[in-house]
C-alpha positions as CSV (number, residue, x, y, z in Angstrom):
1,M,31.7,6.7,21.3
2,L,29.3,6.7,18.3
3,A,30.4,6.8,14.7
4,F,27.7,8.8,11.9
5,I,27.7,9.6,8.7
6,T,28.7,13.3,7.5
7,W,26.5,13.8,4.7
8,N,27.5,17.2,2.7
9,V,26.7,16.8,-1.3
10,D,26.6,18.7,-3.7
11,P,23.4,18.2,-5.4
12,E,24.7,19.8,-8.3
13,I,27.0,17.8,-10.4
14,F,27.9,20.6,-13.1
15,R,27.3,24.0,-14.5
16,L,26.8,24.6,-18.3
17,G,26.0,28.5,-18.4
18,P,22.8,28.5,-17.0
19,L,22.3,24.7,-17.4
20,S,22.3,23.2,-13.7
21,I,22.8,19.3,-13.6
22,R,21.9,18.1,-10.9
23,Y,21.7,14.2,-9.1
24,Y,17.9,14.7,-8.5
25,G,17.4,15.0,-12.5
26,I,19.3,12.6,-13.5
27,M,17.6,10.4,-10.8
28,W,14.4,10.9,-12.3
29,A,16.0,9.8,-15.9
30,L,17.0,6.7,-14.8
31,A,13.8,6.4,-12.9
32,F,12.3,6.4,-16.6
33,Y,14.7,4.8,-18.6
34,V,15.3,1.9,-16.6
35,G,11.4,1.4,-15.9
36,Y,11.3,2.1,-20.3
37,I,14.0,-0.9,-20.2
38,I,11.4,-3.1,-17.9
39,F,8.5,-2.7,-19.4
40,N,10.1,-3.4,-22.9
41,R,10.2,-6.9,-21.8
42,F,6.8,-7.2,-20.7
43,V,6.1,-6.1,-24.3
44,K,8.3,-8.8,-25.5
45,K,7.2,-11.1,-23.6
46,E,3.4,-10.6,-24.3
47,N,3.9,-10.1,-28.1
48,L,2.5,-6.7,-28.0
49,S,3.2,-3.4,-30.0
50,V,6.2,-1.3,-29.4
51,V,4.3,1.7,-30.2
52,F,2.2,0.4,-27.1
53,L,5.1,1.4,-24.8
54,D,6.3,4.8,-26.8
55,S,2.9,5.7,-26.2
56,L,2.9,4.3,-22.3
57,T,6.1,6.5,-21.4
58,M,4.9,9.5,-23.1
59,Y,2.0,9.3,-20.9
60,M,3.7,8.4,-17.8
61,V,5.9,10.7,-17.8
62,V,3.3,13.8,-18.5
63,G,0.5,12.4,-15.9
64,T,4.2,11.9,-13.3
65,V,5.8,15.3,-13.6
66,I,2.2,17.0,-13.4
67,G,0.7,15.3,-10.6
68,A,3.7,15.2,-8.7
69,R,4.1,19.1,-8.8
70,L,0.2,19.6,-8.4
71,G,0.2,16.9,-5.4
72,H,3.3,19.4,-3.5
73,C,1.4,22.2,-4.7
74,L,-2.3,21.4,-3.5
75,F,-1.5,19.8,-0.3
76,Y,1.5,20.8,0.7
77,E,1.5,24.0,0.7
78,P,-1.8,25.3,-1.1
79,E,-2.5,28.7,0.4
80,Y,0.9,30.0,-1.5
81,Y,0.2,28.6,-4.4
82,L,-3.3,29.4,-4.9
83,S,-1.9,33.1,-3.8
84,N,0.8,32.8,-6.7
85,P,-0.6,30.0,-9.9
86,I,2.1,31.5,-12.1
87,E,4.9,29.5,-9.4
88,I,3.1,26.3,-10.0
89,L,4.9,25.8,-13.2
90,Y,8.3,26.5,-11.5
91,I,9.0,23.0,-11.0
92,W,12.9,23.8,-11.1
93,H,12.6,25.5,-7.8
94,G,11.4,22.0,-5.6
95,G,8.4,20.3,-4.8
96,L,7.3,17.0,-5.8
97,A,5.0,14.5,-4.0
98,S,4.5,11.4,-4.7
99,H,1.0,10.7,-3.3
100,G,0.6,13.4,-6.4
101,A,2.5,11.8,-8.8
102,A,0.0,8.1,-8.1
103,I,-2.7,9.9,-8.5
104,G,-1.3,11.6,-12.0
105,I,-0.2,8.2,-13.3
106,L,-3.8,6.9,-13.0
107,V,-5.3,10.2,-14.9
108,A,-2.6,9.4,-17.1
109,L,-2.8,5.0,-17.6
110,Y,-7.5,5.7,-17.7
111,L,-6.6,8.1,-20.5
112,F,-4.3,5.4,-22.2
113,A,-6.1,2.4,-21.7
114,R,-8.9,3.8,-23.2
115,K,-7.3,5.0,-26.2
116,Q,-5.9,2.0,-26.4
117,K,-8.5,-0.1,-25.7
118,V,-7.3,-2.4,-23.2
119,P,-8.6,-2.9,-19.2
120,M,-6.7,0.3,-17.3
121,I,-6.3,-2.4,-14.7
122,Y,-4.0,-4.6,-17.2
123,V,-1.5,-1.4,-17.6
124,I,-1.7,-0.3,-14.3
125,D,-0.9,-3.9,-13.1
126,R,2.7,-4.2,-14.7
127,V,3.5,-0.2,-14.6
128,V,3.7,-0.1,-10.8
129,I,6.3,-2.8,-11.4
130,T,8.7,-0.3,-13.2
131,V,7.3,2.3,-10.7
132,A,8.7,1.0,-7.4
133,I,11.6,0.5,-9.3
134,G,11.1,4.0,-9.7
135,G,10.7,5.5,-6.5
136,A,13.7,4.0,-5.5
137,F,16.4,6.4,-7.9
138,I,14.1,9.1,-6.6
139,R,14.4,8.8,-2.9
140,I,18.7,8.4,-3.8
141,G,17.7,12.2,-5.6
142,N,16.6,13.5,-2.6
143,L,19.3,12.0,-0.7
144,M,21.9,14.0,-2.9
145,N,19.3,16.7,-2.2
146,S,19.8,16.3,1.7
147,E,16.3,16.8,1.8
148,I,13.3,15.0,3.3
149,Y,15.5,13.4,5.8
150,G,13.6,12.2,9.4
151,V,14.2,13.0,12.9
152,E,17.3,13.4,15.1
153,T,18.8,9.2,15.7
154,T,21.1,7.8,17.9
155,L,21.8,4.9,15.4
156,P,25.2,4.6,14.2
157,W,23.8,5.3,10.3
158,G,22.5,8.8,11.2
159,F,23.3,11.5,8.5
160,I,24.8,14.9,10.1
161,F,23.1,16.6,7.0
162,A,26.0,19.3,7.0
163,R,25.1,21.5,4.2
164,N,21.5,22.0,5.6
165,G,23.3,23.3,9.0
166,E,22.4,20.1,11.0
167,V,25.1,19.1,13.8
168,V,22.8,16.1,14.8
169,P,22.6,12.9,13.0
170,K,19.3,12.6,11.6
171,H,17.4,9.3,10.0
172,P,17.9,9.0,6.2
173,T,14.6,8.3,5.9
174,Q,15.4,9.1,1.9
175,L,17.4,5.5,2.0
176,Y,14.8,3.8,4.1
177,E,12.6,4.5,1.4
178,A,15.1,3.1,-1.4
179,L,15.1,0.3,0.2
180,S,11.8,-0.4,0.9
181,Y,11.0,0.3,-3.0
182,L,13.5,-1.8,-4.1
183,A,12.5,-5.1,-2.1
184,I,9.0,-3.7,-3.5
185,F,9.6,-4.1,-7.0
186,I,11.6,-7.4,-6.9
187,L,8.8,-8.9,-5.3
188,L,6.7,-7.6,-8.3
189,Y,9.1,-8.4,-10.9
190,W,9.6,-12.4,-8.9
191,L,5.2,-12.4,-8.8
192,Y,5.2,-11.7,-12.9
193,Q,8.2,-13.8,-14.0
194,K,6.2,-16.6,-11.7
195,A,3.0,-16.5,-13.6
196,D,4.8,-16.0,-16.8
197,G,2.9,-12.7,-17.5
198,K,-0.6,-13.9,-16.8
199,L,-1.3,-12.2,-14.0
200,R,-5.0,-11.9,-12.2
201,N,-5.9,-8.5,-12.5
202,G,-5.5,-6.5,-10.1
203,Y,-3.2,-8.8,-8.1
204,I,0.3,-7.1,-8.9
205,F,-1.2,-3.5,-8.2
206,G,-3.1,-5.0,-4.9
207,I,0.7,-5.6,-3.5
208,F,2.1,-2.5,-4.6
209,L,-0.6,-0.3,-3.0
210,I,-0.6,-2.3,0.6
211,L,3.3,-2.7,0.7
212,L,4.6,0.6,-0.8
213,F,2.1,2.7,1.0
214,G,2.2,0.7,4.0
215,A,5.9,1.6,4.0
216,R,6.1,5.0,3.4
217,F,3.5,5.0,6.5
218,L,5.6,4.0,8.5
219,I,8.8,5.8,7.7
220,E,6.5,8.9,8.1
221,Y,6.9,8.3,11.7
222,V,10.6,8.7,11.8
223,K,10.4,11.3,9.3
224,E,10.2,15.4,9.6
225,P,7.4,17.1,9.2
226,Q,7.5,18.9,5.8
227,V,5.7,21.8,6.2
228,E,5.0,23.6,9.7
229,F,0.7,22.6,10.0
230,E,1.8,19.1,10.1
231,K,3.9,18.9,13.7
232,T,0.1,19.9,15.4
233,M,-1.2,16.2,13.2
234,M,-1.7,13.3,15.0
235,L,-0.8,11.7,11.4
236,N,1.0,13.5,9.0
237,M,0.0,14.8,5.8
238,G,1.7,11.6,4.3
239,Q,0.3,9.2,6.3
240,W,-3.2,10.1,5.6
241,L,-2.8,10.2,2.0
242,S,-1.5,6.5,2.2
243,V,-4.5,5.4,4.4
244,P,-6.5,5.4,0.8
245,F,-4.4,3.9,-0.9
246,I,-3.7,0.8,1.8
247,L,-7.5,0.5,1.6
248,A,-7.4,0.3,-2.4
249,G,-4.8,-1.9,-2.2
250,I,-6.4,-4.1,0.4
251,F,-9.8,-4.1,-2.1
252,F,-8.0,-4.9,-5.3
253,L,-6.1,-7.7,-4.0
254,V,-9.2,-9.6,-2.7
255,Y,-11.5,-8.3,-5.9
256,S,-8.2,-10.4,-7.5
257,Y,-9.1,-13.3,-6.0
258,L,-12.8,-13.4,-5.6
259,K,-12.7,-12.7,-9.5
260,P,-9.5,-14.2,-11.3
261,N,-9.7,-12.5,-14.6
262,I,-6.8,-12.7,-16.9
263,F,-7.1,-10.2,-19.5
264,V,-4.5,-11.4,-22.7
265,P,-4.2,-8.7,-25.0
266,Q,-4.1,-9.6,-29.0
267,P,-0.7,-9.6,-30.3
268,K,-0.5,-6.4,-32.9
269,K,2.7,-5.0,-34.7
270,G,3.9,-1.7,-34.8
271,K,5.7,0.5,-36.9
């Protein structure tokens, strides 16, 4: 007899009046907190200003949340949200898309780099290291919410998501993605340390895009469709959205070898 994992965790940790503390929110907070700590190591190694990191954090938070929300609304349920635009603001109702977050982060980093007068690719090569570990935390949050899981499986690590009324084991694709992102983080951080922070522009970014969205593309094969229209698609929305990111990754990886430039910022003192 096969043994499966029955998953019936309450996504809410506790409630204080109208305020609900949920695992998903805690995982998002941890993603930004751990990312801040890691990037602070880059700041110290490269003698950057503390103000540089604090400003970058604000841009990242705003870009990630706005991008992730708009990505979900416009990529997955455009008809509903264009008919009810005010509900785009109802983030607490759920609905965030990682591809939208990626676009939001890129826009935020463009604005940040322009303000700081540093090459955008220099910032991106370091930020994506923190994004990888942050993605792992967020997927654990999805697991605690019993959402975006996979199709039926007979594998012994299949999860029966009882809270959603499931009675058969499903692929825990949240864990597949979390472990993939953790492995990508370890690799990227090791590459950064090996180069002692002196990275060829676009090298880390290229590897990040290829590995992270490549993993996402493959895992989507065992993931249940998030919306009805995906059931008739040869590739689902997550896979179609991953393709341009993978191609961009190949471009930046090749670029980093053809034009091996290394940007070294001038140290600044922050207040």
